[in-house]
Steps between C-alpha positions, in 0.01 A plus 500: 500500500774760577658438154166562329452821702851616406426436130179704521687795658774484235249494215294780656813712548611444141157595367489812717848606388405455133175692547684792665761535229468823302706367210255290304661448159285304255683266268440306180202543272294665776699823458312756291686725255401796720658337809817415308527858374435644845766285667763519226781754526457812289733559208650844442480668159829492308572760230643313200434763234269763357204480265346788305154525347502669160222644283560683173873513571451674838586340835189499718663365817806305613481238777748299703457131425591171659574249224379140512689326220547140614259221593542550873450878505211480252326233713545709817402832343344735752383227736516604865550867410292730717570807287703641216698822526344794314614513139594132476395169350619150421594410142477132405732421210440177306736333251241510220172650395207277598155510658543557876282423800550655845328440832496684831517222760713612798508855361331735750508804268239581236694557178479628145659255254634640174566238231770626263616366164864444406502833312410684823137574408246455779271227365242522778450617856315310772407754765427444869574127502378359832759393758527144633313355202579175319312618190719522188552841340572438132701716258261434207789480257873442487709723728860499621463729803250547780516804724330495839405835653301579811128506408393834359845607379426437132194727531692761701767509228240505221643186337315343209552199278734600218730708723857370499767434759877524502697349787857451611684331781685711755880508490 
């Protein structure tokens, strides 16, 4: 009988200790994309170059850009970014011109996505794409670049399909 009583106290103590813990960390498939994004470390913006928007030979605006030009950086994109510095965006550079599909899972920012052809012409703009969504956002034609801006920036800059870009890497 004393051994059974000891076992009950040990189990009760273990259960109480687990219930009092303030560090519940879900694991496996039960973790939602929102929970993963909220618990993941934030990633600072890195200035890799500049990008200018051009219409009729005139520069409309020049932004700092972070460049995603390999599989790893393109897959990560702006996931776990809480904000973008003013006057900045992320340029995705692909090795060829092809139809592209993007999604916003683990991306807490609403974004504008600009799909850009190899010749630098903005093919189309998807404005105010919802954050944390697994829905595909399609380029509707072959593009080589995709530029992500904070939602509303393409409207604030007056960008339209047919405008062009020119970009360069820093130093």
